[in-house]
C-alpha positions as CSV (number, residue, x, y, z in Angstrom):
1,M,-6.5,85.0,-49.3
2,L,-3.6,85.1,-46.9
3,L,-6.1,84.9,-44.0
4,W,-7.8,81.8,-45.6
5,E,-4.4,80.0,-46.1
6,S,-3.5,80.8,-42.5
7,C,-6.7,79.4,-41.2
8,C,-6.2,76.2,-43.3
9,S,-2.7,75.9,-42.1
10,T,-3.8,76.2,-38.5
11,V,-6.5,73.6,-39.0
12,E,-4.0,71.2,-40.5
13,K,-1.7,71.6,-37.6
14,E,-4.5,71.0,-35.2
15,N,-5.5,67.8,-37.1
16,I,-1.9,66.6,-36.9
17,L,-1.8,67.3,-33.2
18,V,-5.1,65.4,-32.7
19,N,-3.9,62.5,-34.8
20,K,-0.7,62.3,-32.9
21,F,-2.6,62.4,-29.6
22,A,-5.0,59.7,-30.8
23,M,-2.0,57.5,-31.8
24,K,-0.4,58.0,-28.4
25,K,-3.7,57.2,-26.8
26,N,-4.0,54.0,-28.9
27,V,-0.5,53.0,-28.0
28,I,-1.3,53.4,-24.3
29,Y,-4.4,51.3,-24.7
30,L,-2.4,48.6,-26.5
31,I,0.2,48.6,-23.8
32,I,-2.5,48.3,-21.1
33,L,-4.2,45.4,-23.0
34,A,-0.9,43.7,-23.4
35,L,-0.2,44.0,-19.7
36,L,-3.7,42.7,-18.9
37,A,-3.2,39.7,-21.2
38,F,0.1,38.9,-19.6
39,A,-1.4,39.1,-16.2
40,V,-4.2,36.8,-17.2
41,I,-1.7,34.3,-18.7
42,Y,0.4,34.5,-15.6
43,L,-2.6,33.9,-13.3
44,F,-3.9,30.9,-15.3
45,K,-0.5,29.3,-15.9
46,F,1.5,29.9,-12.7
47,K,-1.3,30.2,-10.2
48,G,-3.1,27.3,-11.9
49,D,0.0,25.2,-11.7
50,R,0.3,26.0,-7.9
51,S,-3.4,25.2,-7.5
52,S,-3.0,21.9,-9.3
53,I,0.0,21.0,-7.1
54,A,-2.0,21.9,-4.0
55,S,-4.9,19.8,-5.1
56,Q,-2.5,16.8,-5.8
57,L,-1.2,17.1,-2.3
58,K,-4.8,16.6,-1.0
59,D,-5.8,13.8,-3.4
60,F,-5.6,10.4,-1.8
61,A,-8.0,8.5,-3.9
62,I,-7.2,6.3,-6.9
63,A,-10.0,6.3,-9.5
64,D,-9.0,3.2,-11.5
65,T,-8.3,0.6,-8.8
66,A,-8.5,-2.1,-11.5
67,A,-5.1,-0.9,-12.7
68,I,-3.5,-1.4,-9.3
69,S,-1.0,-4.3,-9.4
70,R,0.7,-4.0,-6.0
71,V,0.2,-2.4,-2.6
72,V,3.1,-2.2,-0.2
73,I,2.2,-1.5,3.5
74,T,5.0,-0.7,6.0
75,D,4.4,-0.2,9.7
76,K,6.3,1.9,12.2
77,Q,8.4,-1.2,13.3
78,G,9.5,-1.6,9.7
79,K,7.4,-4.7,9.0
80,I,6.4,-4.9,5.3
81,L,3.4,-6.5,3.8
82,V,3.1,-6.8,0.0
83,L,-0.1,-7.4,-1.8
84,K,0.4,-8.4,-5.4
85,K,-2.1,-9.1,-8.1
86,E,-1.5,-12.2,-10.2
87,K,-3.6,-13.8,-13.0
88,S,-5.1,-16.2,-10.4
89,G,-5.8,-13.5,-7.9
90,W,-4.2,-11.5,-5.1
91,F,-1.3,-12.9,-3.0
92,V,0.3,-11.8,0.3
93,N,4.1,-11.6,0.3
94,D,4.2,-13.5,-3.0
95,T,3.1,-17.0,-1.8
96,I,0.0,-16.7,0.4
97,P,-3.4,-16.5,-1.3
98,A,-5.2,-13.4,-0.1
99,R,-8.7,-13.1,1.2
100,K,-10.9,-11.7,-1.5
101,D,-13.2,-9.8,0.9
102,I,-10.5,-7.9,2.7
103,V,-8.6,-7.1,-0.5
104,Q,-11.9,-5.7,-1.9
105,V,-12.3,-3.5,1.2
106,L,-8.8,-2.1,0.7
107,L,-9.4,-1.4,-3.0
108,E,-12.8,0.3,-2.1
109,T,-11.0,2.4,0.5
110,L,-8.3,3.5,-2.0
111,K,-11.1,4.5,-4.5
112,R,-13.5,6.3,-2.1
113,I,-11.2,8.0,0.4
114,E,-11.7,11.8,0.6
115,V,-10.3,14.7,2.6
116,K,-12.8,15.6,5.4
117,S,-11.0,18.7,6.6
118,P,-7.5,20.2,7.3
119,V,-6.0,19.7,10.8
120,N,-6.6,22.8,12.9
121,K,-3.5,24.8,13.8
122,P,-3.3,24.0,17.5
123,M,-3.2,20.3,16.7
124,R,-1.1,20.4,13.6
125,E,2.3,20.1,15.3
126,N,1.3,17.2,17.5
127,V,-0.3,15.4,14.6
128,M,2.9,15.8,12.5
129,K,4.9,14.3,15.4
130,Q,2.6,11.3,15.6
131,L,2.8,10.8,11.8
132,S,6.6,11.1,11.7
133,T,7.1,8.5,14.4
134,G,4.2,6.1,14.2
135,A,2.5,6.3,10.8
136,I,1.9,3.4,8.4
137,K,3.4,4.0,4.9
138,V,1.2,3.0,2.0
139,Q,2.6,2.7,-1.6
140,V,0.3,1.9,-4.5
141,Y,1.8,0.7,-7.8
142,N,0.6,0.1,-11.4
143,N,3.2,-2.4,-12.5
144,D,6.5,-0.6,-11.5
145,D,5.0,2.9,-11.6
146,L,4.4,4.4,-8.2
147,Q,0.8,5.8,-8.4
148,K,0.4,7.1,-4.9
149,S,2.3,7.2,-1.6
150,F,0.9,8.4,1.7
151,F,1.2,7.9,5.5
152,V,-1.7,6.8,7.7
153,G,-2.0,7.9,11.3
154,G,-4.5,7.3,14.0
155,P,-8.1,8.3,14.4
156,T,-9.5,11.7,15.4
157,M,-11.0,12.2,18.8
158,D,-14.5,11.3,17.7
159,G,-13.3,8.2,15.8
160,T,-14.9,9.3,12.5
161,G,-11.7,10.6,10.7
162,T,-8.2,9.4,10.1
163,F,-5.0,11.6,10.1
164,M,-3.1,11.2,6.9
165,I,-0.5,13.0,4.8
166,L,0.6,12.5,1.3
167,A,4.3,12.0,0.5
168,D,5.9,15.3,-0.3
169,A,3.1,17.2,1.4
170,D,3.7,19.5,4.3
171,E,0.3,19.6,5.9
172,P,-1.6,16.7,7.5
173,L,-5.2,16.2,6.7
174,I,-8.2,14.4,8.2
175,T,-9.6,11.8,5.8
176,H,-12.8,9.7,5.7
177,I,-15.0,7.7,3.5
178,P,-18.4,9.4,2.9
179,G,-21.1,7.3,4.6
180,F,-18.7,5.3,6.7
181,D,-18.8,6.1,10.4
182,G,-15.3,5.0,11.6
183,Y,-11.6,5.4,11.0
184,L,-9.4,3.7,8.3
185,T,-6.1,2.9,10.1
186,V,-7.1,-0.8,10.6
187,R,-7.5,-1.3,6.9
188,F,-3.8,-0.9,6.4
189,N,-2.6,-3.8,8.5
190,T,0.8,-5.6,8.1
191,N,-0.2,-8.8,9.8
192,A,-0.1,-11.4,7.0
193,E,-2.5,-13.8,8.8
194,I,-5.3,-11.2,8.6
195,W,-4.9,-11.1,4.8
196,R,-4.5,-14.9,4.4
197,D,-7.3,-16.6,2.6
198,R,-9.2,-18.8,5.1
199,E,-10.2,-21.4,2.6
200,I,-10.2,-25.0,3.7
201,F,-12.4,-26.4,0.9
202,R,-13.8,-24.5,-2.1
203,Y,-15.2,-26.9,-4.6
204,H,-18.3,-26.6,-6.8
205,P,-20.2,-29.9,-6.7
206,S,-19.6,-30.5,-10.4
207,F,-15.8,-30.5,-9.8
208,I,-15.9,-33.1,-7.0
209,D,-15.0,-36.7,-7.8
210,A,-15.1,-38.1,-4.3
211,I,-15.3,-37.2,-0.6
212,E,-14.0,-39.5,2.0
213,V,-14.7,-39.0,5.8
214,Q,-12.8,-41.2,8.3
215,Y,-13.6,-41.4,12.0
216,P,-10.7,-43.3,13.6
217,T,-12.6,-44.0,16.8
218,S,-15.9,-44.8,15.0
219,P,-15.0,-46.6,11.8
220,A,-18.6,-47.7,11.3
221,E,-19.6,-44.1,10.8
222,S,-16.9,-43.5,8.1
223,F,-18.1,-43.2,4.5
224,V,-17.1,-42.4,0.9
225,L,-19.2,-40.4,-1.6
226,K,-18.5,-41.1,-5.2
227,V,-19.9,-38.2,-7.4
228,A,-20.7,-39.0,-11.0
229,N,-22.8,-35.8,-11.2
230,K,-24.9,-33.8,-8.9
231,D,-27.9,-36.2,-9.4
232,Q,-25.9,-39.4,-9.3
233,V,-23.9,-40.0,-6.1
234,S,-23.0,-43.4,-4.7
235,I,-22.2,-44.0,-1.0
236,A,-19.9,-46.6,0.6
237,N,-19.4,-47.3,4.3
238,G,-16.2,-47.5,6.1
239,K,-15.6,-51.0,4.9
240,G,-16.0,-50.0,1.3
241,E,-19.4,-51.7,1.0
242,M,-21.9,-49.9,-1.2
243,V,-24.9,-48.5,0.7
244,K,-28.2,-49.7,-0.9
245,G,-31.7,-48.4,-0.5
246,N,-33.2,-45.0,-0.8
247,V,-30.9,-42.0,-0.3
248,N,-32.1,-38.5,0.5
249,A,-31.1,-36.7,-2.7
250,D,-31.8,-33.2,-1.3
251,F,-29.6,-33.9,1.7
252,L,-26.8,-35.2,-0.5
253,R,-27.1,-32.1,-2.8
254,S,-27.0,-29.8,0.3
255,Y,-24.0,-31.7,1.7
256,L,-22.0,-31.3,-1.5
257,E,-22.9,-27.6,-1.8
258,G,-21.4,-27.2,1.7
259,Y,-18.0,-27.8,0.2
260,M,-18.3,-24.7,-2.0
261,N,-17.0,-22.5,0.9
262,I,-15.6,-24.1,4.1
263,Q,-13.3,-21.7,5.9
264,Y,-11.5,-21.8,9.2
265,E,-12.4,-19.3,11.9
266,N,-9.0,-18.4,13.3
267,I,-5.3,-19.5,13.5
268,I,-4.3,-20.6,17.0
269,Q,-0.6,-20.1,17.8
270,L,0.3,-23.0,20.1
271,A,3.5,-23.3,22.1
272,P,5.5,-26.4,20.9
273,S,4.8,-28.3,24.1
274,T,1.0,-27.6,23.8
275,R,1.0,-28.5,20.1
276,D,2.6,-31.9,20.9
277,S,0.0,-32.7,23.5
278,V,-2.9,-31.7,21.2
279,L,-1.9,-33.2,17.9
280,V,-1.7,-36.8,19.1
281,P,-3.5,-39.8,17.5
282,Q,-6.0,-40.3,20.4
283,N,-7.2,-36.7,19.9
284,L,-7.8,-37.2,16.1
285,L,-11.5,-36.9,15.5
286,A,-11.8,-37.1,11.8
287,T,-9.9,-36.9,8.5
288,I,-11.7,-35.5,5.5
289,T,-10.3,-35.9,1.9
290,V,-11.7,-34.3,-1.2
291,V,-10.7,-35.5,-4.7
292,N,-11.5,-33.3,-7.7
293,K,-12.2,-34.4,-11.2
294,E,-8.6,-34.0,-12.2
295,G,-7.5,-36.4,-9.5
296,T,-6.0,-33.8,-7.2
297,Q,-6.8,-34.4,-3.5
298,K,-6.8,-32.2,-0.4
299,S,-7.1,-33.5,3.1
300,I,-7.6,-32.0,6.6
301,Q,-7.4,-33.6,10.0
302,I,-9.8,-32.5,12.8
303,Y,-8.7,-32.8,16.4
304,K,-10.7,-32.6,19.6
305,R,-10.5,-29.2,21.2
306,Y,-9.9,-29.1,25.0
307,W,-9.8,-25.9,27.0
308,N,-7.6,-26.4,30.0
309,G,-10.3,-28.0,32.2
310,R,-13.1,-25.7,31.1
311,A,-16.3,-27.6,30.7
312,F,-18.1,-27.6,27.3
313,V,-21.8,-28.0,27.4
314,N,-23.9,-29.7,24.7
315,K,-27.7,-29.7,25.2
316,G,-27.3,-29.0,28.9
317,T,-24.8,-31.8,29.5
318,E,-21.1,-31.3,30.1
319,V,-19.0,-32.9,27.4
320,E,-15.3,-33.8,27.2
321,F,-14.4,-31.5,24.3
322,D,-16.0,-28.8,22.2
323,Q,-18.6,-30.4,20.0
324,D,-18.4,-27.6,17.4
């Protein structure tokens, strides 16, 4: 009987020891699991944050370009150009209507720009010097909120990439637009004349009330078109007399449609002395005036273009001035 009790006591002690060991083992497992969970949280949160910051310092593109209200471009000389979106369209430096096509190119650039590659280590220091002394600064706003700010440098050696760096970043990058074989620096120009709308006349025929064309040296060729609608147009000569007879309706329709988009080719900066010699009455070739249905009129004067003695040729014959 004593032997049995002794055996039972021994077994109970062994069970207690086993249970204590198992408990200690479970505690160790729980501690290990807790450490692993902490490590996972750390990796996802802190390393994820760093990864997010790193990706932000490589992200030049703006997904929603429709939300852009203002773009400020500053060159290395400190010249600033401001593109601002108003209800009636985009304007340059607040007052100059902007070219729709070139603004669209800029917005497309801001939307599609991507990082092509990092700058290799041997070039990095030199590229950073170039960016710090000669880069173009670009700031993109949504109302008053700065959405993106970066610096645009020059092209890569092969001309297919552009050196850029985001504000607050330490490393320059090579950017490009997939599918475009060229560099992007020229798209961030501070010359207001490049961005200026080149419109001379932009009228749909249905909004035209009258067109008057005067030739000072050939008054008999002057005329006035009075537009009731696209199918009813009356013509008067330079004396104000109505032209009777058959009129080529297709020609008139084509002529009116030509006023939907008449633009100038370029702005010529003339010295004051040259300007005074060019813009004189004897050089005036024609005056064109368009009146819209609201009674607002717009006129331009066309002057003969001479070229310092260079001969212009029309159908194989030298002429006094450029016929175009």
